[in-house]
NUMISE-500841 format. One record per atom (N, C-alpha, C, O, CB): residue in one letter; y, z, x. Coordinates in steps of 0.05 Angstrom, whole numbers, plus 5000, padded with zeros to 4 digits. Glycine has a CB too. Layout:
AYZX
...
This chain:
X743686447533
X740986347540
X739386307514
X739386477497
X739486547559
X738086077512
X736586017488
X734186197484
X733186317503
X735785717488
X733186207459
X730786367454
X728386247468
X726486387474
X730386377424
X728485977472
X726185847485
X725685957513
X723485977523
X726485547486
X727886017527
X727686107554
X726786397556
X726186497577
X730286067569
X726786537533
X726086817533
X723286867523
X722387097521
X727986967515
X721786657518
X719086697508
X717386827529
X717586767553
X717886427499
X715686997521
X713987147539
X711387007544
X709986917526
X713387427527
X710786977570
X708286837578
X705987047580
X706387287578
X708686687605
X703686937585
X701387117588
X701687297612
X702887217632
X698786947591
X700687537610
X701087737631
X699187687654
X699987677677
X700788017621
X696687667649
X694787637671
X692087547660
X691387597637
X694487887686
X690587407677
X687787327669
X685887567673
X683687557663
X686887087686
X686887777687
X685188007691
X686188227672
X688588247665
X685388107720
X684388397663
X685188617646
X686188847662
X685888847687
X682788707629
X687589027649
X688589257663
X691489237669
X692789027663
X687089297689
X692589437682
X695489447688
X696189237709
X694789217730
X696289727697
X698289097704
X699288897724
X701689027738
X703689097725
X700088627710
X701589047764
X703889177779
X706489027773
X706588777775
X703289177809
X708589177767
X711189067763
X711588957735
X713688837729
X711588847782
X709688987717
X709888867690
X712488957676
X713788797663
X707488947673
X713089217678
X715389317663
X718089237675
X720089257661
X715189617661
X718089157700
X720689087713
X721088787717
X723188707726
X720889227739
X719088627711
X719388337715
X720988217693
X721088307670
X716588197717
X722387997700
X723887847679
X721887747658
X719787647665
X725487607692
X722687777633
X720787707612
X720987417603
X720887367579
X721287897588
X721287237622
X721086947616
X719986817641
X720186927663
X723886827608
X718986577638
X717686437660
X719886347680
X721686197673
X716086197651
X719686447705
X721586377725
X720686137740
X718386057739
X722086617745
X722586007754
X721885757768
X723785717791
X726185777790
X722085517748
X722685597813
X724285517836
X724485217836
X722485077834
X722985617863
X726885107837
X727384817839
X728084747867
X729884857879
X729584737819
X726584557879
X727084457906
X727884167904
X726283997896
X724484487924
X730384107910
X731383837910
X731083727938
X732683767956
X734483827902
X728883577942
X728383467969
X730483277979
X730683228003
X725683327969
X732083167961
X734082967968
X736483097982
X738082957994
X734982807944
X736783357980
X739083497993
X738183688015
X739883828026
X740683637972
X735583688021
X734583858042
X735283738069
X734883498074
X731483898040
X736483898088
X737283798114
X735383908136
X735883858160
X740083878120
X733284048128
X731384148148
X732384358166
X731584378189
X730283918164
X734284518157
X735484728174
X733684958179
X734085098199
X738084828161
X731684998162
X729685208165
X730785498160
X729485688167
X728485198192
X733085508148
X734185778141
X732285918122
X732086168124
X736985748129
X731085778104
X729185898085
X726786008099
X725686218090
X728385698063
X725885878120
X723585988135
X724286258148
X722686448146
X722785778157
X726586268160
X727486518173
X727786738152
X726986968157
X730086478189
X729086678130
X729486878109
X726886988098
X726687228093
X731186758086
X724886808095
X722286898085
X720987088104
X719987298096
X720486648080
X720987028130
X719687198150
X721187468151
X719887678153
X719687068177
X723787458151
X725287708153
X724987888129
X724488128131
X728287648158
X725287778105
X725087938081
X722388068078
X722188298070
X725787778056
X720287918083
X717588018080
X716588168105
X714288258105
X715687798074
X718288198125
X717688358148
X714988278161
X713388448167
X717688658141
X714688018164
X712187918175
X712287908206
X714387858217
X711587638164
X709987958219
X709987958248
X710487688259
X710087478246
X707188068258
X711387678284
X711987428297
X709587238298
X707387328304
X713087478325
X710086978293
X708086778295
X708986558314
X710986438309
X707386658267
X707486518336
X708286308356
X708486038343
X706785958327
X706286308379
X710585888349
X710885618339
X709185428356
X708285498378
X713885538339
X708885178346
X707284978360
X708684708358
X709384628337
X704384968349
X708984578381
X710384318381
X708284098380
X706384088396
X712084288406
X708583918360
X706683698357
X708083438352
X707383288334
X704783758334
X710183388368
X711683138366
X712983108338
X713082898327
X709982898371
X713883338328
X715283338302
X717283568302
X717183738320
X713283368279
X719083568282
X720983778280
X719884028265
X721284228262
X723483678267
X717484008255
X716284228240
X715984468259
X715384438282
X713684148228
X716284708247
X715884958262
X713084988272
X712585078294
X716785198246
X711184908254
X708284928261
X706884728242
X707984638222
X707285218257
X704284668248
X702884468232
X702484548203
X702684368186
X700184428244
X702084798197
X701684888170
X702385178167
X702985318186
X698684838161
X702485268142
X703085548137
X700785728148
X698585638153
X703485608107
X701485978152
X699586178162
X699686428145
X701286448127
X700086238192
X697886618151
X697786868135
X700387018138
X701187168120
X695487038144
X701786978161
X704387108165
X706686918166
X708786978178
X704287278191
X706286678154
X708486478153
X708086328127
X706586128126
X708486288178
X709386418106
X708786318079
X710486078071
X709885948050
X709286538060
X712486018085
X714385808077
X714985618100
X715785708122
X717085938067
X714485358097
X714685168119
X715984908109
X715084798089
X711885108131
X717984818124
X719184558118
X717484338131
X717184338156
X722184548127
X716484158115
X714883938126
X716683698131
X718383618114
X712583858106
X716383578154
X717983338162
X716183098162
X714083088176
X719283378190
X716882898146
X715282648145
X717082408147
X718882368131
X713582648119
X716482248167
X718081998172
X716881778155
X714481718157
X718081928202
X718481648139
X717581438120
X719181188124
X721581188125
X717881538091
X717680968126
X718980698129
X719380578101
X717480538087
X717380508147
X721880528095
X722580418068
X721980118067
X721379998088
X725480478061
X722180008043
X721579718040
X723479538055
X722779318063
X721779648010
X725979638060
X727879468075
X727579508105
X729179398120
X730679538066
X725579658114
X725079688142
X726479928155
X725979978178
X725979448156
X728180068140
X729580298151
X727780538149
X725880548133
X732180348136
X728380738166
X726780988166
X728181208150
X730681218148
X726381078195
X726581378138
X727681588121
X726081848126
X723681838127
X727581508091
X727582068128
X726282328130
X725682428102
X727382448085
X728082528146
X723082488097
X722282618072
X721582908079
X719382958089
X719982468058
X723383088073
X722883368080
X722283528055
X723583488034
X725383488094
X720283698057
X719383848033
X718884138041
X717584198061
X716883728021
X719784318024
X719284598028
X716484658017
X715984627993
X721484778013
X714684738034
X711884778027
X711285078025
X711685228044
X709984648048
X710385158001
X709585437996
X707885447972
X707185237960
X712085617993
X707085687963
X705485717939
X706985597915
X709385637913
X704786017934
X705485457898
X706785317876
X706885497850
X708185427831
X705285067870
X705485717851
X705485907828
X704785757802
X706385747783
X708186047825
X702385637802
X701485477780
X701285647754
X700685887754
X698685357786
X701785507731
X701385647706
X698485707701
X697785907688
X702585467683
X696685527711
X693785577710
X692785587739
X691785377749
X692385347693
X692985817752
X692385827781
X689485797787
X687685937776
X693386097791
X688885607805
X686185577814
X685185807831
X682785877830
X685885317830
X686985937846
X686186167862
X685286397844
X683386527851
X688586257880
X686686437822
X685986647804
X683386587789
X681686767784
X688186697783
X682986337783
X680486247770
X678086297788
X675986367778
X680685947763
X678486247814
X676186267832
X675686547842
X673386607851
X676686087856
X677586727840
X677386997852
X675287167837
X675487197812
X680087137852
X673387277851
X671387447838
X672087747838
X670787907825
X668687417852
X674287827852
X674988107854
X677188167834
X679388067835
X675988177883
X676488337815
X678388407793
X680888537805
X680688737819
X677088597773
X683188427798
X685688547806
X686688457834
X688788547842
X685488837806
X685188287848
X685988197874
X688187987871
X689987977889
X683688077889
X688187837850
X690287637844
X691187687816
X689587697797
X689187337848
X693787707812
X694887757786
X697087547779
X698287437797
X696088047784
X697487507754
X699687337744
X701487497726
X700687587705
X698487087730
X703887537736
X705787707721
X706787557695
X706287327691
X708187777738
X708087717679
X709187607654
X710987367659
X711087177643
X710687827639
X712387367681
X714287147687
X712986917701
X714486727709
X716587257704
X710386917704
X708986687715
X708486707745
X706886547755
X710586447711
X709586897759
X709086927788
X706187007793
X705187187780
X711087137800
X704986867811
X702186927819
X702287077845
X703386987865
X700486667822
X701187317845
X701487497868
X698787607877
X696987647861
X703387737861
X698487637903
X696087757915
X696388057918
X698488147928
X695387617942
X694288207911
X694288497915
X692188557937
X689788577930
X693588647888
X693088577962
X691188597984
X689388837982
X687088837993
X692688598010
X690289047969
X688589287967
X685989237951
X683989377955
X690189517953
X686089027934
X683688957918
X682188717929
X680088637918
X684488917889
X683288587949
X682188347960
X679588417977
X679588607992
X684188197978
X677488257973
X675088297988
X674788088011
X672688088025
X672688287970
X676787918014
X676787728036
X674587508034
X673787408055
X676387868061
X673687448010
X671587248007
X672486958012
X670886788020
X670387267980
X675086908008
X676186648012
X675786447990
X676386217993
X675086538037
X674686537967
X674186357945
X676786237934
X676786017923
X672686507923
X678986387937
X681586287927
X682386037942
X683785867930
X683786507931
X681485997966
X682085757981
X680785517968
X682085307966
X681085778011
X678385547959
X676985327946
X678185257919
X677985027910
X673985387942
X679485447906
X680585407880
X683385287880
X684385197860
X680585657864
X684785297904
X687485217905
X687684917913
X686784847935
X689085387925
X688884747897
X689084457904
X691384407924
X691684177933
X689484297879
X692884607931
X695184577949
X694684697977
X696484687994
X697684697937
X692284797982
X691584918008
X693585138016
X694785118038
X691484698029
X693885338000
X695885538005
X694785798016
X695785888037
X697385597979
X692885938003
X691986198013
X691086188042
X689585998050
X689786317996
X691886388058
X690986398086
X689786668092
X690586868082
X693486338105
X687786658110
X686086888116
X687087028142
X687686888162
X683186818119
X687187298142
X687887448165
X685287558177
X683887718164
X689887678159
X684587478201
X682087558214
X681987848220
X679787968224
X681587398239
X684287978223
X684388258230
X683988438205
X682288618205
X687088328243
X685588388184
X685388548160
X683288458141
X682488608123
X688088548146
X682288208145
X680188098127
X681288068099
X679788128080
X677688258128
X683787988096
X685087958070
X686387688069
X686887558089
X687088188065
X687087608044
X688387348040
X691387398034
X692187608023
X687087198016
X693087208042
X695987228039
X697186968030
X696086748036
X697287328065
X699486988017
X701086748009
X703786837999
X704287077997
X699586587988
X705486647994
X708186697983
X707986847956
X706386767939
X709786427979
X709587047953
X709687207928
X711987137910
X712487267890
X709687507934
X713586927918
X716086857905
X717987087904
X719587117885
X715486747876
X717787257924
X719387497926
X719387657900
X721487717889
X722387427934
X716987717891
X716687867865
X718288127865
X719288217845
X713787917859
X718488257889
X719988507890
X722988457886
X724288627873
X719588637918
X724088237895
X726888177891
X727288087862
X729288177849
X727887957910
X725487917852
X725787817825
X725688047804
X727088037784
X723587607819
X723988247810
X723788467791
X726388627789
X726788767769
X721588657800
X728088597809
X730688737808
X732988547800
X735288617803
X731288857836
X732288317790
X734288127781
X735587957803
X737587837799
X736488277767
X734287957826
X735387797849
X733887537852
X731687497841
X735187967875
X734987357868
X733687107874
X731787147898
X732187337913
X735686887881
X729786977901
X728086987925
X729786957950
X731886827949
X725886777924
X728887067972
X730487067997
X731086778006
X733286728016
X728987218019
X729186598003
X729586318012
X731886187996
X733486038007
X727086158009
X732086247970
X734186127953
X736886227963
X738786067965
X733786207923
X736986477969
X739586607978
X740586488004
X742986478009
X739186907981
X738686398021
X739486308048
X740186008049
X741385918069
X737286358067
X739485848029
X739885558030
X742785488031
X744285568013
X738385428007
X743785328051
X746585268053
X747385008038
X749784958036
X747285238082
X745484858028
X746284588017
X745984577987
X746584377975
X744584378029
X744984787974
X744384767945
X741884617939
X741484527917
X746784637931
X740184597959
X737584467955
X735784637937
X734084527922
X736184417982
X736084897939
X734285087924
X735785217901
X738085297904
X733185297943
X734485227878
X735585357854
X733485537842
X731085487846
X736585147834
X734285727827
X732385917815
X733386007788
X735786067784
X731986167833
X731586017768
X732286107742
X729886077724
X727586097733
X734585937730
X730286037698
X728086007679
X726885727682
X728185547692
X728986047650
X724385707675
X722985447677
X724385237661
X724685007670
X719985467669
X725285307637
X726685107620
X729285017633
X729784777634
X727285237593
X730785197644
X733385127656
X732984957681
X734384767685
X734985377663
X730985037698
X730484887722
X729384607717
X730084417731
X728585037741
X727684577696
X726684317689
X728884137679
X728983897686
X724484347667
X730684247663
X732984097654
X734784007677
X735583777678
X734584257633
X735384187695
X737084127718
X735683917736
X737083737746
X737584387735
X733083937740
X731683737756
X731783467743
X732083267757
X728683827760
X731483457717
X731683197703
X734383067706
X734582827709
X730983237673
X736483227704
X739183127708
X739583007736
X740682797739
X741283347702
X738583157756
X738883057783
X737282797788
X738182617801
X737883277803
X734782787777
X733182547780
X734582307767
X734482087778
X730382587768
X735682347744
X737182127731
X739582037747
X740181797749
X738082217702
X740882227759
X743182167776
X742281997800
X743681807807
X744582427786
X740082057812
X738981907834
X738281617826
X738681427841
X736582047847
X737181587802
X736381327792
X738881157785
X738980917790
X734581347768
X740781287772
X743081137762
X745181067783
X746580867781
X744381287740
X745481247803
X747781217821
X747081187851
X748781107867
X749581457819
X744581237859
X743881237887
X741681037894
X740781037917
X743181507896
X740780887875
X738880677881
X735980777883
X734280617892
X739580547905
X735381017876
X732581117878
X731381077850
X731281267834
X732481417887
X730380837845
X729380767819
X726880927810
X726380957787
X728680477818
X725481027830
X722981177824
X723381477827
X721381627827
X720781087843
X725781577828
X726381857830
X725282007805
X725481897783
X729381917834
X724282247809
X723282397786
X722682677793
X723282777815
X720782257776
X721382817775
X720883107778
X717883147781
X716283027766
X721883267753
X717183307800
X714283377805
X713683637792
X714683847802
X713683377836
X712183637771
X711283877756
X708583817744
X708383777720
X713483957734
X706483807761
X703883697753
X702583847729
X702284087730
X702083707776
X701783687709
X700583817685
X697683897690
X696584057675
X700583617662
X696383797712
X693583867717
X693084157722
X690884257719
X692683707740
X695184307730
X694984597734
X696784747714
X697584977718
X695784677763
X697384607692
X699084727671
X701984737677
X703584877664
X698085007666
X702884577698
X705584597707
X705784807729
X703984977732
X707584667684
X707884807744
X708184987767
X710785147765
X712685067753
X707984837793
X710785377779
X713185547781
X714985457803
X717185567807
X712485827785
X714185247818
X715885117838
X715784817832
X713584697833
X714885177868
X718084697826
X718184417819
X719984277839
X721684397851
X719184367790
X719484017842
X720983857862
X722383627848
X721483507829
X719083747884
X724683557859
X725983297854
X725283117878
X725983187901
X729083327850
X723982897873
X723082717894
X724582447893
X725182347871
X720082667892
X725082327916
X726282057916
X724381857902
X725281677888
X726781967945
X721781897907
X719681727895
X717581897883
X715681987897
X718581527917
X717781947857
X715782117844
X713181987839
X711182117832
X716982207817
X712981717845
X710481577841
X708581607865
X706281547864
X710981287836
X709781707888
X708181737912
X708682017924
X709782037946
X708781517933
X707882227911
X708382497922
X706882547948
X707682717964
X707582707902
X704782387953
X703182427978
X704882378003
X704282488024
X700882237978
X707082228000
X708882168023
X710182428033
X710982438056
X710981968015
X710382618016
X711782868023
X709783078033
X709383288021
X713282977998
X708583018055
X706683208068
X704183248052
X703083468052
X707983458071
X703183038040
X700583058026
X700683197999
X698683317991
X698683198043
X702983207986
X703183327959
X701383177940
X701782947936
X706183327949
X699383317928
X697383167911
X698783057886
X700383187873
X695183357903
X697982807879
X699182677856
X698282787830
X699782797810
X698582377857
X695782877829
X694682987804
X692883227810
X690483217807
X693182777788
X694083457819
X692483687826
X691183817802
X692283807780
X694183897841
X688783927806
X687384067785
X685384267798
X684784247822
X685883867766
X684484447782
X682484637792
X679884487796
X678884347778
X682084877772
X678584517820
X676084377825
X673984437804
X673784657795
X674984447853
X672484227797
X670384267777
X668284467785
X667184617769
X668983997771
X667684477812
X665784667821
X666584957816
X664885127810
X665284627852
X669185007818
X670285277812
X669985337782
X669085557775
X673185307821
X670685147765
X670385197737
X667485237729
X666885407712
X671584957721
X665685077741
X662885097734
X661685357743
X660185487729
X661284857746
X662485447768
X661485697779
X662485937763
X660986127758
X662185717808
X665085927755
X666286167743
X665586187713
X665686407702
X669286147746
X664785967701
X664285987672
X661285927665
X659886127661
X666085787657
X660385677662
X657585637653
X655585757672
X653585877663
X657085347649
X655885717698
X653885817717
X653786117717
X651586237719
X654485707745
X656186247715
X656286537714
X654886637689
X653386837690
X659186637715
X655386507666
X654186597642
X651186547642
X649586717633
X655386447618
X650286327654
X647386277656
X646086477673
X643886567667
X646985987667
X647386557695
X646286767712
X646087027698
X644087177701
X647986797737
X648087097682
X647987347667
X645687347646
X644287537642
X650687397653
X645487107633
X643287077613
X640587107626
X638787237615
X643586807598
X640286977650
X637686997664
X637087287672
X634787367670
X637786817688
X639087427680
X638687707689
X637887877665
X635988037666
X641187817702
X639287837642
X638587987618
X635787917608
X634288087600
X640687937595
X635187657610
X632487567602
X630287687619
X628187767609
X632287267603
X630787717645
X628887847663
X628488137656
X626188227656
X629787817692
X630688277649
X630388557642
X628788587616
X627188767613
X633188687639
X629388407597
X627888417571
X624888357576
X623188487564
X629088207551
X624288167594
X621588107600
X620088347612
X617788397605
X621387877619
X621388487630
X620188727642
X619688937620
X617589077621
X621988837664
X621588967602
X621289177581
X618989107563
X617389277555
X623889197565
X618788847555
X616588757537
X613888797551
X611888877539
X616988467529
X613788727577
X611288757592
X610489057593
X608089117591
X611588647621
X612389227596
X611789517597
X610689607570
X608789767570
X614389677604
X611889517548
X610989597522
X608189497516
X606589627503
X612889507500
X607489257526
X604989127520
X602689237537
X600489277528
X605188827523
X603289277563
X601089347582
X601389637592
X599589737605
X601089157605
X603689757588
X604090027598
X604590027628
X604789817640
X601790207591
X604890267639
X605390287668
X602890197683
X600690227674
X606090567676
X603290077706
X601089987723
X599590217735
X600790387748
X602189797745
X596990227731
X595290437742
X594590387771
X594190157779
X592690477725
X594590597787
X593890567815
X590790527818
X589290657803
X594790797831
X589990367837
X587190327841
X585890577853
X587190737867
X586690087861
X583290627846
X581890867856
X581790877886
X581891087898
X579090877845
X581590637898
X581490637928
X584190737939
X584190857961
X580990347938
X586290687925
X588890777934
X589191077931
X590591217946
X591190647919
X587691187910
X587891477905
X586091637924
X586591877928
X587191537876
X584091517936
X582291667953
X583691747979
X585291597989
X579791497960
X583091997989
X584392078014
X583491908037
X581191828039
X583792378019
X585291858055
X584791688078
X584091868102
X585292078106
X587191498084
X582191768118
X581491908143
X580292178138
X580792368154
X583991938161
X578692198117
X577492458111
X575292538131
X574492378148
X576292458083
X574292788129
X572192898147
X569592758142
X567592818155
X571893198144
């Protein structure tokens, strides 16, 4: 393994101890999803639910093969089925494994006001720590992929952890282990990016997919989950995958300049009170206030 794949990434945007820091792989990990070989078997969905011991979630039929319309707090991994009409008039299934993208620059972490509720491990995995979560839902506004989901009972947020517990022991995520077609791969970000590029070139050179490419959006610093797409110029066809995701400006403005302006205003108010006290002293009570009420 090259030295490039062993480089250590940032531990966390929050200070303090990061759970699992000492046992995580010390290089940026990545999941590669080759949408061109996905058969929609949903084995990865079952593996995710079983490994994370999540409670049963009723499915919903909406004239599609999807298990349910979208992910839920107890259903972190969902295969999206999208019927696409090609230029020659034929129909094509565009199936995509939908889960947390584990962004290098996570919008959820940027938006979160609770210290330690969202952490980013050395290997790039973005994980929620429900014990520190205050259930504000700000992480939803910061995520361009609509991933975090709220549990009305626990009042906490949940999402895919990329099986951080398995990865910390040198294992693959449960979904990777269950895939029967080789659609899913797991390793270092460098290795997976290289493998994805080779597959995309193969699709362009030998299978007629001239627009095949790799989805690894730079707007969020790249992602820990990358895709090989038949048509990388139209990622929206794959269940609304954003073409150029980024952290919303409102989140950046609220978390940085507005927060600092609020802090400055608060400090300025305290200074003003102190100066007023030095100049005028404590406020004296009026004599009428000092007189006894209801006297004889």
